[in-house]
FIVEXLO-639072 format. One record per atom (N, C-alpha, C, O): residue number from 1; atom name; x, y, z. Coordinates in steps of 0.05 Angstrom, whole numbers, plus 5000, padded with zeros to 4 digits. Layout:
<rovexs>
{rovex NUM "CA" {X Y Z}} ...
</rovexs>
This chain:
<rovexs>
{rovex 1 "N" {1552 4862 5488}} {rovex 1 "CA" {1559 4860 5516}} {rovex 1 "C" {1586 4872 5522}} {rovex 1 "O" {1606 4864 5509}} {rovex 2 "N" {1588 4890 5540}} {rovex 2 "CA" {1613 4902 5548}} {rovex 2 "C" {1626 4885 5569}} {rovex 2 "O" {1614 4877 5589}} {rovex 3 "N" {1652 4880 5565}} {rovex 3 "CA" {1666 4863 5585}} {rovex 3 "C" {1675 4881 5608}} {rovex 3 "O" {1680 4905 5605}} {rovex 4 "N" {1678 4868 5631}} {rovex 4 "CA" {1688 4882 5655}} {rovex 4 "C" {1718 4884 5652}} {rovex 4 "O" {1730 4872 5634}} {rovex 5 "N" {1730 4901 5668}} {rovex 5 "CA" {1759 4905 5668}} {rovex 5 "C" {1774 4878 5672}} {rovex 5 "O" {1793 4872 5658}} {rovex 6 "N" {1764 4862 5692}} {rovex 6 "CA" {1777 4837 5697}} {rovex 6 "C" {1775 4818 5673}} {rovex 6 "O" {1793 4803 5667}} {rovex 7 "N" {1752 4818 5660}} {rovex 7 "CA" {1748 4801 5636}} {rovex 7 "C" {1767 4810 5614}} {rovex 7 "O" {1778 4793 5599}} {rovex 8 "N" {1770 4836 5611}} {rovex 8 "CA" {1788 4846 5590}} {rovex 8 "C" {1817 4839 5596}} {rovex 8 "O" {1832 4833 5578}} {rovex 9 "N" {1824 4841 5621}} {rovex 9 "CA" {1852 4834 5629}} {rovex 9 "C" {1856 4804 5622}} {rovex 9 "O" {1878 4797 5612}} {rovex 10 "N" {1837 4787 5629}} {rovex 10 "CA" {1841 4759 5623}} {rovex 10 "C" {1841 4754 5592}} {rovex 10 "O" {1858 4738 5583}} {rovex 11 "N" {1824 4767 5577}} {rovex 11 "CA" {1823 4763 5548}} {rovex 11 "C" {1849 4773 5536}} {rovex 11 "O" {1861 4759 5519}} {rovex 12 "N" {1859 4796 5544}} {rovex 12 "CA" {1884 4807 5533}} {rovex 12 "C" {1907 4789 5542}} {rovex 12 "O" {1925 4783 5526}} {rovex 13 "N" {1907 4780 5567}} {rovex 13 "CA" {1928 4762 5577}} {rovex 13 "C" {1929 4736 5561}} {rovex 13 "O" {1951 4727 5553}} {rovex 14 "N" {1906 4724 5555}} {rovex 14 "CA" {1905 4700 5539}} {rovex 14 "C" {1916 4704 5511}} {rovex 14 "O" {1930 4688 5500}} {rovex 15 "N" {1909 4727 5500}} {rovex 15 "CA" {1918 4734 5473}} {rovex 15 "C" {1949 4737 5473}} {rovex 15 "O" {1962 4726 5456}} {rovex 16 "N" {1959 4752 5492}} {rovex 16 "CA" {1988 4756 5493}} {rovex 16 "C" {2003 4730 5498}} {rovex 16 "O" {2025 4725 5488}} {rovex 17 "N" {1991 4713 5514}} {rovex 17 "CA" {2003 4687 5520}} {rovex 17 "C" {2003 4669 5495}} {rovex 17 "O" {2024 4658 5489}} {rovex 18 "N" {1981 4668 5482}} {rovex 18 "CA" {1978 4650 5459}} {rovex 18 "C" {1991 4660 5434}} {rovex 18 "O" {2005 4645 5420}} {rovex 19 "N" {1988 4685 5427}} {rovex 19 "CA" {1997 4696 5402}} {rovex 19 "C" {2025 4707 5403}} {rovex 19 "O" {2039 4708 5383}} {rovex 20 "N" {2035 4715 5427}} {rovex 20 "CA" {2060 4728 5429}} {rovex 20 "C" {2080 4714 5448}} {rovex 20 "O" {2101 4725 5456}} {rovex 21 "N" {2072 4690 5456}} {rovex 21 "CA" {2090 4672 5471}} {rovex 21 "C" {2100 4684 5498}} {rovex 21 "O" {2122 4679 5506}} {rovex 22 "N" {2083 4700 5510}} {rovex 22 "CA" {2090 4709 5537}} {rovex 22 "C" {2081 4689 5558}} {rovex 22 "O" {2060 4676 5554}} {rovex 23 "N" {2096 4684 5579}} {rovex 23 "CA" {2087 4666 5600}} {rovex 23 "C" {2061 4677 5612}} {rovex 23 "O" {2056 4701 5612}} {rovex 24 "N" {2044 4659 5622}} {rovex 24 "CA" {2018 4668 5632}} {rovex 24 "C" {2018 4691 5652}} {rovex 24 "O" {2003 4710 5648}} {rovex 25 "N" {2035 4690 5672}} {rovex 25 "CA" {2035 4712 5692}} {rovex 25 "C" {2045 4738 5679}} {rovex 25 "O" {2034 4759 5685}} {rovex 26 "N" {2066 4737 5663}} {rovex 26 "CA" {2076 4761 5650}} {rovex 26 "C" {2055 4773 5632}} {rovex 26 "O" {2052 4798 5631}} {rovex 27 "N" {2040 4756 5618}} {rovex 27 "CA" {2019 4766 5601}} {rovex 27 "C" {1997 4780 5617}} {rovex 27 "O" {1987 4801 5608}} {rovex 28 "N" {1990 4769 5640}} {rovex 28 "CA" {1969 4781 5657}} {rovex 28 "C" {1979 4807 5669}} {rovex 28 "O" {1964 4827 5671}} {rovex 29 "N" {2004 4808 5678}} {rovex 29 "CA" {2015 4832 5689}} {rovex 29 "C" {2016 4854 5668}} {rovex 29 "O" {2009 4877 5673}} {rovex 30 "N" {2024 4847 5644}} {rovex 30 "CA" {2025 4867 5622}} {rovex 30 "C" {1996 4877 5617}} {rovex 30 "O" {1992 4901 5613}} {rovex 31 "N" {1977 4859 5616}} {rovex 31 "CA" {1949 4866 5612}} {rovex 31 "C" {1939 4885 5634}} {rovex 31 "O" {1924 4904 5629}} {rovex 32 "N" {1947 4879 5659}} {rovex 32 "CA" {1939 4897 5681}} {rovex 32 "C" {1951 4925 5677}} {rovex 32 "O" {1937 4945 5682}} {rovex 33 "N" {1976 4926 5668}} {rovex 33 "CA" {1988 4952 5663}} {rovex 33 "C" {1974 4967 5640}} {rovex 33 "O" {1972 4992 5641}} {rovex 34 "N" {1965 4952 5620}} {rovex 34 "CA" {1950 4965 5598}} {rovex 34 "C" {1923 4976 5609}} {rovex 34 "O" {1915 4997 5600}} {rovex 35 "N" {1911 4962 5627}} {rovex 35 "CA" {1884 4969 5636}} {rovex 35 "C" {1883 4987 5660}} {rovex 35 "O" {1861 4997 5666}} {rovex 36 "N" {1905 4992 5673}} {rovex 36 "CA" {1904 5009 5697}} {rovex 36 "C" {1900 5038 5691}} {rovex 36 "O" {1909 5048 5670}} {rovex 37 "N" {1886 5052 5709}} {rovex 37 "CA" {1883 5081 5707}} {rovex 37 "C" {1905 5095 5723}} {rovex 37 "O" {1906 5120 5722}} {rovex 38 "N" {1921 5080 5737}} {rovex 38 "CA" {1943 5092 5753}} {rovex 38 "C" {1966 5100 5735}} {rovex 38 "O" {1969 5090 5713}} {rovex 39 "N" {1983 5118 5746}} {rovex 39 "CA" {2007 5125 5731}} {rovex 39 "C" {2027 5102 5729}} {rovex 39 "O" {2042 5099 5710}} {rovex 40 "N" {2027 5085 5749}} {rovex 40 "CA" {2044 5062 5750}} {rovex 40 "C" {2036 5044 5774}} {rovex 40 "O" {2022 5053 5792}} {rovex 41 "N" {2044 5019 5773}} {rovex 41 "CA" {2037 5001 5794}} {rovex 41 "C" {2062 4991 5808}} {rovex 41 "O" {2082 4986 5795}} {rovex 42 "N" {2061 4989 5834}} {rovex 42 "CA" {2083 4979 5849}} {rovex 42 "C" {2085 4948 5847}} {rovex 42 "O" {2066 4936 5838}} {rovex 43 "N" {2107 4938 5856}} {rovex 43 "CA" {2110 4909 5857}} {rovex 43 "C" {2087 4897 5874}} {rovex 43 "O" {2075 4877 5867}} {rovex 44 "N" {2081 4910 5897}} {rovex 44 "CA" {2060 4900 5915}} {rovex 44 "C" {2033 4901 5901}} {rovex 44 "O" {2016 4883 5905}} {rovex 45 "N" {2028 4922 5885}} {rovex 45 "CA" {2003 4923 5869}} {rovex 45 "C" {2000 4899 5851}} {rovex 45 "O" {1979 4886 5849}} {rovex 46 "N" {2022 4893 5837}} {rovex 46 "CA" {2022 4870 5818}} {rovex 46 "C" {2018 4844 5833}} {rovex 46 "O" {2003 4827 5824}} {rovex 47 "N" {2030 4841 5857}} {rovex 47 "CA" {2027 4818 5873}} {rovex 47 "C" {1997 4814 5881}} {rovex 47 "O" {1986 4793 5878}} {rovex 48 "N" {1986 4836 5891}} {rovex 48 "CA" {1959 4836 5901}} {rovex 48 "C" {1939 4830 5878}} {rovex 48 "O" {1920 4814 5882}} {rovex 49 "N" {1943 4842 5855}} {rovex 49 "CA" {1924 4839 5833}} {rovex 49 "C" {1924 4811 5821}} {rovex 49 "O" {1904 4802 5810}} {rovex 50 "N" {1948 4797 5822}} {rovex 50 "CA" {1949 4771 5810}} {rovex 50 "C" {1949 4748 5831}} {rovex 50 "O" {1942 4726 5824}} {rovex 51 "N" {1956 4754 5855}} {rovex 51 "CA" {1957 4733 5876}} {rovex 51 "C" {1978 4712 5871}} {rovex 51 "O" {1976 4690 5881}} {rovex 52 "N" {1999 4720 5857}} {rovex 52 "CA" {2021 4701 5852}} {rovex 52 "C" {2043 4704 5873}} {rovex 52 "O" {2042 4723 5889}} {rovex 53 "N" {2062 4687 5873}} {rovex 53 "CA" {2084 4689 5892}} {rovex 53 "C" {2102 4712 5885}} {rovex 53 "O" {2102 4723 5863}} {rovex 54 "N" {2118 4721 5905}} {rovex 54 "CA" {2137 4743 5901}} {rovex 54 "C" {2157 4735 5879}} {rovex 54 "O" {2163 4751 5862}} {rovex 55 "N" {2166 4711 5881}} {rovex 55 "CA" {2186 4702 5861}} {rovex 55 "C" {2175 4702 5833}} {rovex 55 "O" {2189 4712 5815}} {rovex 56 "N" {2152 4691 5829}} {rovex 56 "CA" {2140 4690 5802}} {rovex 56 "C" {2134 4718 5792}} {rovex 56 "O" {2138 4724 5768}} {rovex 57 "N" {2124 4736 5809}} {rovex 57 "CA" {2118 4763 5801}} {rovex 57 "C" {2143 4778 5794}} {rovex 57 "O" {2144 4792 5773}} {rovex 58 "N" {2164 4774 5810}} {rovex 58 "CA" {2190 4787 5804}} {rovex 58 "C" {2201 4777 5777}} {rovex 58 "O" {2211 4793 5761}} {rovex 59 "N" {2200 4751 5773}} {rovex 59 "CA" {2210 4739 5747}} {rovex 59 "C" {2195 4751 5724}} {rovex 59 "O" {2207 4757 5703}} {rovex 60 "N" {2169 4753 5726}} {rovex 60 "CA" {2152 4763 5704}} {rovex 60 "C" {2158 4792 5699}} {rovex 60 "O" {2160 4800 5676}} {rovex 61 "N" {2160 4808 5720}} {rovex 61 "CA" {2166 4837 5716}} {rovex 61 "C" {2194 4840 5704}} {rovex 61 "O" {2197 4858 5686}} {rovex 62 "N" {2213 4824 5712}} {rovex 62 "CA" {2240 4826 5701}} {rovex 62 "C" {2240 4819 5671}} {rovex 62 "O" {2254 4831 5655}} {rovex 63 "N" {2224 4799 5664}} {rovex 63 "CA" {2221 4791 5635}} {rovex 63 "C" {2210 4814 5619}} {rovex 63 "O" {2221 4821 5598}} {rovex 64 "N" {2189 4826 5629}} {rovex 64 "CA" {2177 4849 5615}} {rovex 64 "C" {2196 4873 5613}} {rovex 64 "O" {2197 4887 5593}} {rovex 65 "N" {2211 4877 5634}} {rovex 65 "CA" {2232 4899 5634}} {rovex 65 "C" {2253 4892 5613}} {rovex 65 "O" {2261 4910 5598}} {rovex 66 "N" {2263 4868 5613}} {rovex 66 "CA" {2284 4859 5594}} {rovex 66 "C" {2275 4861 5565}} {rovex 66 "O" {2290 4866 5547}} {rovex 67 "N" {2249 4856 5561}} {rovex 67 "CA" {2238 4858 5534}} {rovex 67 "C" {2236 4887 5525}} {rovex 67 "O" {2233 4893 5502}} {rovex 68 "N" {2237 4905 5545}} {rovex 68 "CA" {2236 4933 5539}} {rovex 68 "C" {2208 4944 5535}} {rovex 68 "O" {2204 4967 5526}} {rovex 69 "N" {2187 4928 5541}} {rovex 69 "CA" {2160 4937 5537}} {rovex 69 "C" {2147 4948 5563}} {rovex 69 "O" {2126 4959 5563}} {rovex 70 "N" {2162 4944 5585}} {rovex 70 "CA" {2154 4956 5611}} {rovex 70 "C" {2178 4970 5622}} {rovex 70 "O" {2201 4962 5618}} {rovex 71 "N" {2173 4992 5635}} {rovex 71 "CA" {2194 5007 5648}} {rovex 71 "C" {2184 5014 5676}} {rovex 71 "O" {2162 5008 5684}} {rovex 72 "N" {2201 5028 5692}} {rovex 72 "CA" {2193 5036 5718}} {rovex 72 "C" {2203 5064 5724}} {rovex 72 "O" {2222 5074 5711}} {rovex 73 "N" {2191 5077 5744}} {rovex 73 "CA" {2200 5103 5753}} {rovex 73 "C" {2198 5103 5783}} {rovex 73 "O" {2184 5086 5795}} {rovex 74 "N" {2212 5121 5796}} {rovex 74 "CA" {2210 5124 5825}} {rovex 74 "C" {2199 5152 5831}} {rovex 74 "O" {2199 5170 5815}} {rovex 75 "N" {2189 5154 5856}} {rovex 75 "CA" {2179 5180 5865}} {rovex 75 "C" {2197 5190 5888}} {rovex 75 "O" {2207 5174 5904}} {rovex 76 "N" {2202 5216 5889}} {rovex 76 "CA" {2219 5227 5910}} {rovex 76 "C" {2209 5219 5938}} {rovex 76 "O" {2185 5221 5944}} {rovex 77 "N" {2227 5209 5954}} {rovex 77 "CA" {2220 5201 5981}} {rovex 77 "C" {2207 5174 5983}} {rovex 77 "O" {2199 5165 6005}} {rovex 78 "N" {2204 5160 5961}} {rovex 78 "CA" {2190 5134 5960}} {rovex 78 "C" {2210 5114 5948}} {rovex 78 "O" {2219 5118 5925}} {rovex 79 "N" {2218 5093 5962}} {rovex 79 "CA" {2237 5074 5952}} {rovex 79 "C" {2226 5054 5932}} {rovex 79 "O" {2240 5039 5919}} {rovex 80 "N" {2200 5054 5930}} {rovex 80 "CA" {2187 5034 5912}} {rovex 80 "C" {2190 5042 5883}} {rovex 80 "O" {2193 5065 5876}} {rovex 81 "N" {2190 5021 5866}} {rovex 81 "CA" {2189 5025 5837}} {rovex 81 "C" {2161 5024 5827}} {rovex 81 "O" {2145 5007 5837}} {rovex 82 "N" {2154 5041 5809}} {rovex 82 "CA" {2127 5041 5797}} {rovex 82 "C" {2130 5032 5768}} {rovex 82 "O" {2143 5045 5752}} {rovex 83 "N" {2117 5009 5762}} {rovex 83 "CA" {2119 4997 5735}} {rovex 83 "C" {2098 5009 5717}} {rovex 83 "O" {2075 5013 5725}} {rovex 84 "N" {2106 5014 5692}} {rovex 84 "CA" {2087 5024 5672}} {rovex 84 "C" {2095 5015 5645}} {rovex 84 "O" {2117 5003 5641}} {rovex 85 "N" {2078 5019 5625}} {rovex 85 "CA" {2084 5011 5598}} {rovex 85 "C" {2106 5029 5587}} {rovex 85 "O" {2106 5053 5592}} {rovex 86 "N" {2125 5018 5572}} {rovex 86 "CA" {2146 5034 5560}} {rovex 86 "C" {2134 5052 5539}} {rovex 86 "O" {2116 5045 5524}} {rovex 87 "N" {2144 5076 5537}} {rovex 87 "CA" {2134 5096 5518}} {rovex 87 "C" {2149 5094 5491}} {rovex 87 "O" {2136 5096 5470}} {rovex 88 "N" {2175 5089 5492}} {rovex 88 "CA" {2191 5089 5468}} {rovex 88 "C" {2190 5062 5453}} {rovex 88 "O" {2190 5061 5428}} {rovex 89 "N" {2189 5040 5468}} {rovex 89 "CA" {2189 5014 5455}} {rovex 89 "C" {2163 5000 5463}} {rovex 89 "O" {2162 4985 5483}} {rovex 90 "N" {2143 5005 5448}} {rovex 90 "CA" {2117 4994 5455}} {rovex 90 "C" {2115 4965 5446}} {rovex 90 "O" {2131 4956 5429}} {rovex 91 "N" {2096 4951 5457}} {rovex 91 "CA" {2091 4923 5449}} {rovex 91 "C" {2085 4922 5419}} {rovex 91 "O" {2094 4904 5404}} {rovex 92 "N" {2069 4942 5410}} {rovex 92 "CA" {2061 4942 5381}} {rovex 92 "C" {2085 4945 5363}} {rovex 92 "O" {2088 4931 5343}} {rovex 93 "N" {2103 4964 5370}} {rovex 93 "CA" {2127 4969 5354}} {rovex 93 "C" {2144 4944 5353}} {rovex 93 "O" {2154 4936 5332}} {rovex 94 "N" {2148 4931 5376}} {rovex 94 "CA" {2164 4907 5377}} {rovex 94 "C" {2153 4885 5360}} {rovex 94 "O" {2167 4872 5345}} {rovex 95 "N" {2127 4881 5361}} {rovex 95 "CA" {2114 4860 5345}} {rovex 95 "C" {2116 4866 5315}} {rovex 95 "O" {2121 4848 5299}} {rovex 96 "N" {2112 4892 5307}} {rovex 96 "CA" {2115 4899 5279}} {rovex 96 "C" {2143 4894 5269}} {rovex 96 "O" {2147 4883 5247}} {rovex 97 "N" {2163 4901 5285}} {rovex 97 "CA" {2191 4897 5278}} {rovex 97 "C" {2197 4867 5276}} {rovex 97 "O" {2212 4859 5257}} {rovex 98 "N" {2187 4851 5294}} {rovex 98 "CA" {2191 4822 5292}} {rovex 98 "C" {2178 4810 5267}} {rovex 98 "O" {2190 4793 5254}} {rovex 99 "N" {2154 4819 5261}} {rovex 99 "CA" {2140 4809 5237}} {rovex 99 "C" {2155 4817 5212}} {rovex 99 "O" {2157 4801 5193}} {rovex 100 "N" {2166 4841 5211}} {rovex 100 "CA" {2181 4850 5188}} {rovex 100 "C" {2206 4832 5184}} {rovex 100 "O" {2212 4823 5162}} {rovex 101 "N" {2220 4828 5206}} {rovex 101 "CA" {2244 4811 5205}} {rovex 101 "C" {2238 4783 5195}} {rovex 101 "O" {2252 4771 5179}} {rovex 102 "N" {2216 4772 5206}} {rovex 102 "CA" {2208 4745 5197}} {rovex 102 "C" {2201 4744 5168}} {rovex 102 "O" {2209 4725 5154}} {rovex 103 "N" {2187 4764 5158}} {rovex 103 "CA" {2180 4765 5129}} {rovex 103 "C" {2205 4768 5112}} {rovex 103 "O" {2208 4755 5091}} {rovex 104 "N" {2224 4785 5120}} {rovex 104 "CA" {2249 4789 5105}} {rovex 104 "C" {2265 4763 5104}} {rovex 104 "O" {2276 4757 5083}} {rovex 105 "N" {2266 4749 5126}} {rovex 105 "CA" {2280 4723 5126}} {rovex 105 "C" {2267 4703 5108}} {rovex 105 "O" {2280 4688 5093}} {rovex 106 "N" {2240 4702 5109}} {rovex 106 "CA" {2225 4683 5092}} {rovex 106 "C" {2229 4689 5063}} {rovex 106 "O" {2233 4671 5047}} {rovex 107 "N" {2228 4715 5056}} {rovex 107 "CA" {2232 4723 5028}} {rovex 107 "C" {2260 4714 5018}} {rovex 107 "O" {2263 4705 4996}} {rovex 108 "N" {2280 4718 5035}} {rovex 108 "CA" {2307 4711 5028}} {rovex 108 "C" {2310 4681 5023}} {rovex 108 "O" {2323 4673 5004}} {rovex 109 "N" {2297 4665 5040}} {rovex 109 "CA" {2299 4636 5037}} {rovex 109 "C" {2284 4627 5012}} {rovex 109 "O" {2294 4611 4996}} {rovex 110 "N" {2260 4637 5007}} {rovex 110 "CA" {2245 4630 4983}} {rovex 110 "C" {2259 4637 4958}} {rovex 110 "O" {2260 4622 4939}} {rovex 111 "N" {2271 4661 4958}} {rovex 111 "CA" {2286 4671 4935}} {rovex 111 "C" {2310 4653 4930}} {rovex 111 "O" {2317 4646 4907}} {rovex 112 "N" {2324 4644 4951}} {rovex 112 "CA" {2347 4626 4948}} {rovex 112 "C" {2338 4599 4937}} {rovex 112 "O" {2352 4588 4919}} {rovex 113 "N" {2316 4588 4947}} {rovex 113 "CA" {2307 4563 4937}} {rovex 113 "C" {2299 4565 4908}} {rovex 113 "O" {2306 4547 4892}} {rovex 114 "N" {2285 4586 4901}} {rovex 114 "CA" {2277 4589 4873}} {rovex 114 "C" {2302 4593 4855}} {rovex 114 "O" {2303 4583 4832}} {rovex 115 "N" {2322 4608 4865}} {rovex 115 "CA" {2347 4611 4849}} {rovex 115 "C" {2361 4584 4845}} {rovex 115 "O" {2371 4579 4823}} {rovex 116 "N" {2361 4568 4865}} {rovex 116 "CA" {2373 4541 4863}} {rovex 116 "C" {2358 4525 4842}} {rovex 116 "O" {2370 4512 4824}} {rovex 117 "N" {2331 4525 4844}} {rovex 117 "CA" {2315 4509 4825}} {rovex 117 "C" {2318 4520 4796}} {rovex 117 "O" {2318 4504 4777}} {rovex 118 "N" {2320 4546 4793}} {rovex 118 "CA" {2324 4557 4766}} {rovex 118 "C" {2349 4547 4753}} {rovex 118 "O" {2350 4541 4729}} {rovex 119 "N" {2370 4544 4769}} {rovex 119 "CA" {2396 4534 4758}} {rovex 119 "C" {2397 4504 4756}} {rovex 119 "O" {2407 4493 4736}} {rovex 120 "N" {2386 4490 4776}} {rovex 120 "CA" {2391 4461 4778}} {rovex 120 "C" {2367 4444 4771}} {rovex 120 "O" {2370 4420 4767}} {rovex 121 "N" {2343 4455 4771}} {rovex 121 "CA" {2319 4440 4766}} {rovex 121 "C" {2299 4458 4751}} {rovex 121 "O" {2278 4465 4763}} {rovex 122 "N" {2304 4464 4726}} {rovex 122 "CA" {2286 4482 4712}} {rovex 122 "C" {2257 4474 4711}} {rovex 122 "O" {2239 4491 4712}} {rovex 123 "N" {2252 4448 4710}} {rovex 123 "CA" {2224 4438 4710}} {rovex 123 "C" {2210 4446 4737}} {rovex 123 "O" {2188 4457 4736}} {rovex 124 "N" {2223 4441 4759}} {rovex 124 "CA" {2212 4448 4785}} {rovex 124 "C" {2209 4479 4788}} {rovex 124 "O" {2190 4488 4799}} {rovex 125 "N" {2228 4493 4776}} {rovex 125 "CA" {2227 4522 4777}} {rovex 125 "C" {2202 4532 4762}} {rovex 125 "O" {2187 4548 4773}} {rovex 126 "N" {2197 4522 4738}} {rovex 126 "CA" {2174 4530 4722}} {rovex 126 "C" {2148 4522 4736}} {rovex 126 "O" {2128 4538 4735}} {rovex 127 "N" {2147 4499 4748}} {rovex 127 "CA" {2122 4490 4761}} {rovex 127 "C" {2115 4507 4785}} {rovex 127 "O" {2091 4512 4790}} {rovex 128 "N" {2135 4517 4799}} {rovex 128 "CA" {2130 4533 4823}} {rovex 128 "C" {2130 4563 4819}} {rovex 128 "O" {2124 4578 4838}} {rovex 129 "N" {2138 4572 4795}} {rovex 129 "CA" {2142 4600 4790}} {rovex 129 "C" {2117 4617 4795}} {rovex 129 "O" {2119 4638 4808}} {rovex 130 "N" {2094 4609 4785}} {rovex 130 "CA" {2069 4625 4788}} {rovex 130 "C" {2061 4627 4818}} {rovex 130 "O" {2055 4648 4828}} {rovex 131 "N" {2061 4604 4832}} {rovex 131 "CA" {2054 4604 4860}} {rovex 131 "C" {2073 4621 4876}} {rovex 131 "O" {2065 4636 4894}} {rovex 132 "N" {2099 4617 4871}} {rovex 132 "CA" {2119 4632 4886}} {rovex 132 "C" {2117 4662 4881}} {rovex 132 "O" {2120 4678 4899}} {rovex 133 "N" {2111 4669 4856}} {rovex 133 "CA" {2108 4697 4849}} {rovex 133 "C" {2085 4710 4865}} {rovex 133 "O" {2088 4733 4875}} {rovex 134 "N" {2063 4696 4867}} {rovex 134 "CA" {2040 4706 4882}} {rovex 134 "C" {2047 4709 4911}} {rovex 134 "O" {2040 4730 4924}} {rovex 135 "N" {2061 4690 4922}} {rovex 135 "CA" {2068 4691 4951}} {rovex 135 "C" {2088 4713 4956}} {rovex 135 "O" {2087 4727 4976}} {rovex 136 "N" {2108 4716 4938}} {rovex 136 "CA" {2128 4737 4942}} {rovex 136 "C" {2115 4765 4939}} {rovex 136 "O" {2124 4784 4952}} {rovex 137 "N" {2095 4767 4922}} {rovex 137 "CA" {2080 4792 4920}} {rovex 137 "C" {2066 4798 4946}} {rovex 137 "O" {2066 4821 4956}} {rovex 138 "N" {2054 4778 4958}} {rovex 138 "CA" {2041 4781 4984}} {rovex 138 "C" {2061 4790 5005}} {rovex 138 "O" {2056 4808 5021}} {rovex 139 "N" {2085 4778 5006}} {rovex 139 "CA" {2106 4785 5025}} {rovex 139 "C" {2114 4814 5020}} {rovex 139 "O" {2117 4829 5039}} {rovex 140 "N" {2119 4821 4995}} {rovex 140 "CA" {2127 4849 4989}} {rovex 140 "C" {2107 4869 4999}} {rovex 140 "O" {2114 4890 5010}} {rovex 141 "N" {2081 4864 4994}} {rovex 141 "CA" {2060 4883 5003}} {rovex 141 "C" {2059 4885 5033}} {rovex 141 "O" {2056 4906 5044}} {rovex 142 "N" {2063 4862 5047}} {rovex 142 "CA" {2063 4863 5076}} {rovex 142 "C" {2088 4877 5087}} {rovex 142 "O" {2087 4891 5107}} {rovex 143 "N" {2111 4873 5073}} {rovex 143 "CA" {2135 4887 5081}} {rovex 143 "C" {2131 4917 5080}} {rovex 143 "O" {2138 4932 5098}} {rovex 144 "N" {2119 4926 5057}} {rovex 144 "CA" {2114 4954 5053}} {rovex 144 "C" {2096 4965 5075}} {rovex 144 "O" {2101 4986 5087}} {rovex 145 "N" {2074 4951 5081}} {rovex 145 "CA" {2055 4959 5101}} {rovex 145 "C" {2068 4960 5129}} {rovex 145 "O" {2064 4979 5144}} {rovex 146 "N" {2084 4939 5135}} {rovex 146 "CA" {2098 4938 5161}} {rovex 146 "C" {2118 4962 5164}} {rovex 146 "O" {2119 4974 5185}} {rovex 147 "N" {2133 4967 5143}} {rovex 147 "CA" {2152 4990 5144}} {rovex 147 "C" {2138 5016 5148}} {rovex 147 "O" {2147 5033 5164}} {rovex 148 "N" {2116 5020 5134}} {rovex 148 "CA" {2100 5045 5138}} {rovex 148 "C" {2089 5047 5166}} {rovex 148 "O" {2091 5068 5178}} {rovex 149 "N" {2079 5025 5177}} {rovex 149 "CA" {2068 5025 5204}} {rovex 149 "C" {2090 5030 5225}} {rovex 149 "O" {2085 5045 5244}} {rovex 150 "N" {2113 5018 5221}} {rovex 150 "CA" {2135 5022 5240}} {rovex 150 "C" {2144 5051 5239}} {rovex 150 "O" {2148 5063 5260}} {rovex 151 "N" {2146 5062 5216}} {rovex 151 "CA" {2154 5090 5213}} {rovex 151 "C" {2134 5109 5227}} {rovex 151 "O" {2142 5127 5242}} {rovex 152 "N" {2108 5104 5223}} {rovex 152 "CA" {2087 5120 5236}} {rovex 152 "C" {2089 5118 5267}} {rovex 152 "O" {2087 5138 5281}} {rovex 153 "N" {2092 5094 5277}} {rovex 153 "CA" {2095 5090 5305}} {rovex 153 "C" {2120 5104 5317}} {rovex 153 "O" {2118 5117 5338}} {rovex 154 "N" {2142 5101 5303}} {rovex 154 "CA" {2167 5113 5312}} {rovex 154 "C" {2164 5144 5313}} {rovex 154 "O" {2175 5157 5331}} {rovex 155 "N" {2150 5155 5294}} {rovex 155 "CA" {2145 5184 5294}} {rovex 155 "C" {2129 5193 5318}} {rovex 155 "O" {2137 5213 5331}} {rovex 156 "N" {2108 5179 5324}} {rovex 156 "CA" {2091 5188 5347}} {rovex 156 "C" {2105 5181 5374}} {rovex 156 "O" {2098 5193 5394}} {rovex 157 "N" {2124 5162 5374}} {rovex 157 "CA" {2137 5155 5399}} {rovex 157 "C" {2161 5174 5405}} {rovex 157 "O" {2170 5174 5428}} {rovex 158 "N" {2170 5188 5385}} {rovex 158 "CA" {2193 5207 5390}} {rovex 158 "C" {2184 5233 5402}} {rovex 158 "O" {2201 5250 5407}} 
</rovexs>
């Protein structure tokens, strides 16, 4: 079954809201921008498509702008701003970079804990060594994949 545009907007909005911690309205506006065939949407377009208040719509658009995943342009003779997805800092690139940073921090903490146990609690170190090694291998492989993906995205975005 093929979903309608509105169903896809809602599905993507729910995903962005749940998995990426975007507020509900910001997630839906971002989803609308992903799904639109227009070059950009005006503030009024966003208002009309979501039926939210001016204040809420403005707050959501400003959040997306501040995150750098949405940008705007103007047209000669037209005072309105047209919102569109950012080309240089995409949502995908941002998420990959955040995941890489999270993995690097986790690896650093696990390595520190294991170093502490190796010095101060050899029994605990030996008990956890095999499990920790498997998990650190998983982290290393994911780091490598994330770095490769980030590099590929950066190349096509330049």
